[in-house]
N, C-alpha and C positions, 0 to 999 in steps of 0.2 A: 575643677574649673581650669580654663586656659586663658591667657591674656586676651584673646579675641572676644571671649564671653564678657569679660569685665568691660572692655571697650564698648561692646554693644549696649550694655546696661547704661553706661555713662552717656553714650550718644543720645539716649532717650530720656535724659534728665535725671537719672538716679545718682545718688551719692553712694559710694562704695567704701565700706570700712571693714577691717578684719580685726579679730581678737586672737592673739597668739597664745594658745594654751601650752604649746610646746615650741621649742626652738626650731626655726625653719631649716637649720643645718642638720637636724636629726630626722629628716623626712626622705630617706633614700628611695622610697617606693614611688615617688611621683616627682618628676623633674620640673613640674609647673608650680609647685608650692612656693618657691622663692620668686620666680619671675612675676607672678601675679601681684606681688606686693608693690611692685613699681607702678602699678596702675591704680592703686587705692587712693582715695581722698584722705583717709586717715587710717592709722593702725594703732592698736592698743595692746599692751602686754603687761603682765604683773611681774616681769623680770627686768630690772633696770639694766642688766648687762645687755639684753637683746636690743634695747633702745640704742645704746652706743654702737653695738655691732652692726645694726642696720643702717645707722647714720654713716658709717664708713663707706657703705655701698652707694651713698647718694640718696637714700630714702629719708625724706625730711619730716613729714608729718606723722611721726611715731611718738607715742606717749606711754608713760608709766601709769597704770591704773589697775587696782584690784576690783573685781566684781563686788556687788553688795552681798551681804550674808544670806545664805540659803535657808532662811528661817522657816520656809514652808516645808522643808524636808528634814531639817535637823533642828530639834528643839527639846527643851527639858520637859519631862513628863513623869508622872507617878506610875511606875511599873507594878503590875500585879505581883504579889509576893512570889508566886510560883515561877513567873517569868524572870524576876530578879534572881532567884535562887539558881535558875538554869544558866543565866548569862553572866553572873557577877564575876568581877576580876578586880585586881588592883591596877594592873597595867595591861592595856589592850593595843595590839597592832593588827590591823586588817590590811593586807596588801600582798602583792606578788614579790618574789625575790628575783634575782638574776642568775644566769648561768655563767656570766663573766665575773671578773674581779669586783665589779660593782656589787655583786651578791655577797662576796666576802665582807666588804665594807658594811653592808646592811646587817649581816649576821653579827659582826663585831659590835655594831651599835646596839642591837637588841640584847646581846649577851650581857651588857652592862645593867640590864633590868632583871636578870634571871634570878636574883635572890628574892624577888618579890613574887606575888601571884600574877605571873605574866601569861597571857594567852596570845598566840600568833595564829591568825587565820589566813591561809594563803595557798599558793599554787604548788606544783610539784618541783619547783626550783629550790625550795628550801632544804630538803633532805641532803642535797649534795654538800652542804656546808656543816653538817652535824659532826663530821669527823674533826673539824677544827674547833667547833663549839658544841660539844656533846650536851652541855647544859640546856640547849634549846630543844633537844629532841622531845622531851616530855612536855614542852610548852607548845608544841606545834599541833595544830588541828587542821588537817586537810579539809578542803571544801567537800561536803557530802555530795557524792555523785558527780563531782567536778563542776557543779553549777555555781552561779554567782549568788552572792548575798544581796538581798533586796535592800533598797534604801530604808524602808521601814524597819527591817531587822537591824540594819547597821545603826540606825538611830537608837534603837533599844539597847544595842550592845554598848554604845558610848554612854548611854544613861546609866548603865550598870557597872561602869568602871570609874576610876579616879584619874588615871593618867593615860595619855596617848603619845607614844614616841613618834616624832616627825622627822624623818631623815630627808636628805636632798637626793634626787635622782640624777642621772647623767645629763638630762636636759635642763636642769635648774642651775644656773651659774650664780645668781644673786638671790633668787626668789625663795620664799618659804613655801613648802608643798601645801597645796590646797587642803590637805588632810587636817591642818591645824585649825582651819576655820570650822570644818565639820565638827571637830571635837569640842571647840569652844561653844558652839551653838547648843550642843547636847549636854553641856555641863562638865566635860572632862578637861583637865588641864593639859595642854600640849607641852611636852618636853622636847624642844626643837634642836636639831642640829643648827649651829649658828651659821647664818648666811647674812650677807651685807644688807639685805632688805629688812632684817630685824631692826636695824637702826633707822631705815627709811620710814618704818611704820611706828615704832615705839620709842625712838630717840635713845636717850641714855638711861631710860628707866630699867629697873631690875626685872627682867623677864627670864623664864627658864629656858635659856638658849645655850647649848653646850659648845664651847670651843675645844673641849677635850671630852671625848665620850665617857671617860672614866669618872667624870664629875656627876654622872647620872644618879648613882645610888645615894649620894649625900643629899641631892635635891629632893628625891622621892621620899627619903626618910624624914626630911624636915616637914614636908607637906602632909605626910601621913600622921605626924605627931601634932600638926597644926591645921586641922581640917578647916577651921574658920578662915585661915590665911589662903588655903587652896581655893575655897569658894570665892573669896574676895578677889583673888588674882584672876580667876576665870571671868568674873563679872567686869573687872577693870579692862582686861584685854579685849573682851567682846565690845565694850563701850567705845574703845578707841576705834575698832573696825567699823562699828555702826556710825560713828560720827564722821569719820574720814570718807567712807565709801558708801554712804547712804544712796538710795535710789535717786532722790532729788539732786544730790551733789554730783553723782555720776552722770545723770541726765544733762545737767547744766554743762558739765565738762565736755561731754560728747557733742552737745549742741554747739558749743563755742568752737571746739577744734574742727568740727565738720562745717563750720560757717552756715549753720541752719538758721532760717528765719531772719 
């Protein structure tokens, strides 16, 4: 879209809102992505840093908000024994790597889980870092045929694991990657790279968020030895997200900030 399109919609009585899933400064492919924000009636984002960054530009009606949980796609289920045997792991990471130094950071993060039954399902950017972290080579499972993993398959994979490492990518300044919510919904405990929005969501509560990557093995070992605590922590974190960002709560928030009704 271009600013003129937004203005046309508004001229005919529509309210225009945007949800920022990525930082608008990381969109070099389209010079209109940032200008159209100035014409919105409201903007929502799950990274509190972007709220402050956009306010510096004079964008006023921008708000911090997580979407509701994707429970229609990610949910706990009883897997058939043969499916569980095929997919089971202790630690599961599904995602791309990077060819830049961000890729080395991600590989370092996952190397801290290599003493466990770790599976990494990703693209062809991963092997370039195996010289630095050879322990990841045997943990890496390239996508068959280069295709994508379906949502249903991903839900099964999270149901067949216990832990999901959740790193921050270059576009996330304060936010927790959405991967942590998918894992929670499917019953896996996210082991998160610490970001400021951990505090925004969970306050001072004890959640598995790493300020030092090398803390990861101790946390995983603890929860492997205390399965009841792992299940309890997943349920507690999920309840926090359900209560704060329920569909009714988000609908009321959007209605208020867009001055609807």
